[in-house]
N, C-alpha and C positions, 0 to 999 in steps of 0.2 A: 430370241427374246419375245415374250408376250407382255403387252402393256395395256392397261385399261384405258379405253378411249371414251371420254365423256360424250362424244358425238354419237356413238353407237350403243352406249351403255353395256359394253362387253369388252373382255380381253381380246386383243388382236395381235397377231404376229407383226412385229415391227419391221417394216420394209422402207428403208431410206429412199429419198428422192434420188440421191446420188450415192453410189456404192462407197462404203467406208467413210461417209461424211454425214453429219447431222447438224441441222440448223434449228436452234431453239430460241424462242422468245419467252421470257418469264416476266409477268407483271410485278414490278418492284414496288417499293413503298411510296405513299404520298407523304412527303417530308414536312410535316407540320408538328410532329411530336417525336419524343425519344422512342427508339425501337423497343418493342415488347416481345414477349415470348412467342406470340403468334407470328411476328415477322421472322423469328428464327426458325420456327417450324417450316415455313415456306422456303427460307433460304437453305436449310439443311436438306429439304426434299430436292431442290434443284441441284444442290451439290452432289447428292447421291446419284442423280441421273447423269450429271456431268462426269463424275468419277467412273461410273459404270461404262459409259461409252468410251471414255479415254482408255480404260483398262482393256477394253475389247478392240482396241486399235483404230477407233474412229477419230477422224479429225472433227473436233467440236467447235462450231461457231455459235457462240451463245451471247445473247443480249438480255440484260436485265436493266430496266429503266428506272429513272427517278421521275415521279410526277412532281414537278416543282412550280406549277401554277394550277390552282384548283380552288374551289369554293372554301375548303377547309383552311388552306394556307392563307387565303385572303381574310377569312374570319380571325385567324390567329394574329395576322398582321395588324388588324384593327384593334384587337384586344390588347396587344402589347405596344401599340403605337410604334411599330418597327417595320422596316422595309421587308417586303415579302422575300426578296432575294437573300437577305441576311438570315431570315428564318430557315429558308430551304437549305442554305449552305451549312448552317449549324447542325441541322439534323442529318444531312448527308454525311458530314464528318463523324457524327456519333454512330451512324449506321455502319460505316466502313470500319470503324474501330471495333465494333462488335463482330463484323465479318472476320476480321483478323483473329480476334479472340477465339472464335469457334472453328478456326482452321478451314474457312470456306475458300475454295479455289477461285482465282480471279476470273471474271467473265471476259469475253472478248472485248466488250465495250459496255459502258453504263451511260447511255445517253440521257439527257434531260429533255423534257418536253419542250422547253423554250428554245432548244437548239433547232427544232424542225418546224417552227411556225411558218417560214416561207413555203415549205413543202406542204404544210397543212392547207394553206390558202389555195395553192394549185390543186390539191386534192379536192377541196370543196367546189372549186370552180368547175371541175370536170363532172362532179356529181350533179351540179345544177344543170350543166349543158345536156346531160343525158337523162334529165327529169327524175333523178333519184333524190333531189334535194330542192328546197325552195327558200327564198328570203322573205322575211316578214319583219318590218319595223327595225331593221338593222341587225337582226339575228337570222341565222340560217338553220333549218331543220332537215333532218333526213326523213324522206317520205317512206314510211315502212311499207305502205301498200304497193310500192314499186318493187319490192323484194318478196315474191310470193311465198317463199319457204320460211319466212321470218318466224312464225309461230311454231314451226316444227323443229327448230334448233334446240337441242338439249331439252326435250320436253319434260323429262323427269325431274324438274326443279321443284324442290320442296321449300317449306318455310325455313328449314335449317340451312339451306343454301344461300339465304339472304343475309347480308350484314346489317344488323340492327343499327349500327353506327352510321350507315350510309344514307344520305339524303337523296333518295331516288327521284324525288320531284324536281331536283335541280336540273337534270337533263331530260327527264322522261315524262313526268306526269302532270304538267301544267293543265289546268282545266280546258276541256275541249271548247273550241270556239274563240279562245282569247288570241293566242298567237299561232296555234297549230291546227292543221287540217284534220289530224287524227290524234287521239290521246296517246297512241303508242309512239308517235314521232319523237325524236330526241334531238337535242341541240348539237350542231356541229360547230357553230360560231355564236358567241354570246355578245350581245350589244353591251358596250361599256356602261357601267354604273358609276356615279360620282364617287371619286376617291379610290377607284380600283385601277390596277395596272391595265394597260391596253396596248394593242398593236394596230397599225393602220391596215385596212383591207378594202377590197372593192365595195363592201357593204357598210363601211364606216368603221369607227374605232371600236375595238372589242378584243375578245380573247377566245381561244379554242375551247370546245367542250372536252370533257374528260375522255370519252370513248375514242374520239378521232386521234387523240394524242398517241395512243398506243398503236393504232393502225398505221399512222404515219411513220412511227419509228420502225415498225416491222418492215414496211415497204422500202423505207429509205436505207436501212442497214442490212436487211437480210434478203429482200426480194419479194416477188409477188406470191409465192407459195413456199411455206416452210414445213419442216417435219413435225415439230412439236411446239405447241403454244400452251402455256400453263400459268398457274397461280393458285391462290387460295380458293377453296370451295365456294366462298361467298361471291366470287367474281363471275360465276356462270351466268347469272342474270342480274342486271341487264348488261353488264360490261362486255362479256365475251360474245353474247348473242349479238349485241350491237356492233362490235368489231367485225364479226363475220359478215353481217349485212352490208355495212358500208364498204368493207374491203373488197368483197366479191362483186359488189355493184361497180366498183372502180376498175377492177382488173378483168372481170369476167372469168376468173379462175378460182379454184379452191384456195382458201386462205391458209389453212393448216390441215395436215392429214390426221393429226392426233391432238386432242385436247386432254391435258392432264391436270388434275386438281388435288391439292392436299387437304386433309381434314383439319378440324379446329383444335384449339386448346380448351379443355375444360379445367375448371378449378374446383376441387372438392366436389366433382361430379356435376357442376353447373358450368354452362358456357361462359368463358372469360369475356367480360364486357365492362365498359366504364360504368354503365348504369347500375350494375350489381356491385361495383366497388371491388371486384376481384381481379384487378388489373396489375400485372407484374412486369416491370421494366427489366430487360435483360441485364442492364448495368448493375441493378440491385441484386439480381440472382447470382451473378458471378462473383459478388463479394462474399457470398456464403458457400458457393460450390465452384470447384474447378470447371472452367468452360468445357473441358472434355467430358466431364460428368454430365453437363447439360446436353452436349451433343449425343452422348451415349443414351441418355434418357429419351431424347427425341427419336433416335433410331430404333428404340426398343418397340415402338408401335409402328404398324404398317402406315405408310405415308398417306393413304386414303382414309385412315381411321382417325377419329378424335383420340386425344391422349389426355389423361387426367393428371393435372399438376397438383401435387400436394407435397408437404414436407416429408411425409412418410415415403412416398414414391421416390422423391429425390434422394432421401437417405438410402433407400434400397439400391438405387442406381449408383450411388457413391460406393457402397460396399461392393457391388458387382464389378464396377470398373476397377477399383483398387485391387480386387482379387486378381484381375487380369494382369495388372502391372506387377503385382507381387510374384505371380507365377513366372512372368518373363524375367524378373530379377533372379529368381531361384535358378532357372535354366541357365541364365548368363553366368552365374557364379559357381554352379556345381562342377565338381571335378569330373573329367571324362576319361574313358579308357580308349586305348588304341584297339583296332580290330572290331569285332561285332559282338553284340549281346542280344539275347532273345528279347529282353525288355525294349531295347532301342529299336530293333526291327519291327516289333509290334507297334510301337509309338509312331514310327515313320509311316507304317501302313495306315494308321489312324489319321495322321495328318493328311495323307493323300486322299483318304475317303472324305474327311471333313472339308477339305478344299473343294472337292467335286460337289459335295452336297450344298455348300454355300453358294457356289456358282449356279447350281441348279435352282436354288431358292430365289436368287436375284434374277435369273432368267424368267421367273414366273412373277411378273409385275413387281419386281423389286421387293420381294417378301423378306424384309429384314428381321421380323420376329423369328421366323424359322432359321434364318442364317445365324442369328445371334444364339439361338438355342444350340445349334451345332457347335458353335465356337465354345460356348460354356461347357458343353459336354466333353469336348476334347481337353480343355484345361483342367477339368475335374480328374480326368484319367491321368494326365501328366502329374498332377499333384499327388494322386494316389501312388504312382510309381516312385516319385522322388521322395515324398515325405514318409509314406507308410512302409513300402517294401524296400526302399533304399537300394534298389537294384541299380547297378552302374549303367550309365549311358555313355554313348560314344560321341566322338567329334562329328560323325556323319549325322547323328540325330540333332545335335545342336545347330549345325549348318542348315539342315532341312527345316528345323523349327523357325529359325530367324529369317529364312527365305519366305516362309509362310507368313510370318508376322509382317514382313515388308509388303506382301500382297494384300493382307487384311488392311493395312494402313492405306494403301493405294485405293482400296474400294470404299472404306468407311471413314478415313481421315481421323482416326481416334488415337493415333500414337505419334503425334508430332514431338520432336525433341525427346525421343525415347530414352536416350542415355541420361539426360538430365532428370527425367521423371523417375527412372528406376533408382537413381542415386539418392532421391529424396525419400524413398521408402525406408522407414526406420527398421533396424534389426537386420544385420548382415547374416545371411544363411551360410555360416561356416560349417565345416564337417561336424564340429562339436555341437553346434546349434541343431543341426539336422538329427544327430543322434539323440539329443534331448527331446526333440519333437517326436521322434519315433517312439521313445520310451513312454512319453505322455499318452500318445495314441494307443499304445499297447495296454497301458493301465486302464484307460477309458473303455477299451474293448473288453477287457476282463471284467470290469465293473458292470458293463451292460449284460454280459453273459450271466453274471451272478444275479442281477436284477430279473432277468428273464427266467432263470431257474426258480426264483421266488415268485414268479408271475406278477412282478411289478412292471407291467408293460408300458404304462404311461410314461414313467420316468426313463425307461430304457429308450423309448421312441424319441423322447425329448432330447436325450444326449445324441442320438443318431442324427436328428434333424439339425441340431446346433453344429455338429461337425460338418454336415453337408453345406451349411451356410458358409463355412470356412473353406469349402472346396475339398473336403475329405470324406470319401465314401468308405464305409466299413461293411463287411458282409456278415450276416448273421450265421452262426453255426447251429447245427441241429442240437436242440437241448437234450441232454442225456438223462 
């Protein structure tokens, strides 16, 4: 497998630290608000990685955290006059409900930042002892100049890689000369402010900074060096750069061999953000669309690319996904013959080729758009055989097909409760119904030929394109 490594700005062959095992840490949500589509883009990306390694026989140890103490949570607590723990718990429950809805595999553990505060204090003490950090006025800062390669980490960071909703000044950019020796220094421990939650420490009452929370959870639950660290593209700077600096200063070892970042959600071709008012909660989206349609939509774009959310694109994803389910239903219900048929053998060969091509695409930095194109092409061919040519298929074909569907589900997680889903598709494809469809397709084909003879090509092409949208391909005959 090749995977794009944000540390080196290129695809690299994945080489695990330990054979057939992979350790992954993924930055989860700061739980001060209901989960939105951007959270799901990140979660589905991690789930794709998880499923890929599991499919390939790896033992996956995977941590995705909850940031349950943070400036944003404290601000929300003050706004609502509600305990910060109650706020965090509410949104953790909402997030996990959406994880279930989108068929996200369970992580090995979902630690909360507040679970590791004793370890964070020890972490900071060691950094101070080794001159990588210093205390000032009850707060502790990481000394960036003690880590020479700081500015070279993920150098290709652009404005797009920054989260406009994030207050970077909170941990990073207090004016030079006030509390920090260098404007690049960032907070490891923050002195308590009146009315805010706090923990006792050697430097007085306070709470941890954002960046050290994740480093502490990595070291505490996965060890000093992990295979993959990831999250949204907006976390490259300062969060992941700061994590690397403090963690490698603490251990003297590489923090993670690969950094993986997923792209953003755009809404009608603009970046999704609160300030633009184009902000969509996943709980609202799944009232209108099946959660598997949302998952299918997110997988249709490469994980590193931005994806454009619009009602038009969601409706297209819905049509595409429902065609998959409809085809599965047809294959499930079609009568089969004993023995062999040429049509079945050809389809079995195509299933084998499609399977290989999908795995090849996923081996290339999880190229889901190419994999999905292969899947849709196969389903169009199956529709052509079943609906148009009505050539008999065999039990061997049906068994091969459903073994293939099981593997697709294992990789993409798009067919949970399959029997229930196909039973909800209206219109049972009985022999009589298939014969009717065959007849209608034949009539449309003859109509197109007549239109082409009359050189009315626009209408002929429109009929062909509409049929393709339904998964039916027809071949043009030479005009006599």
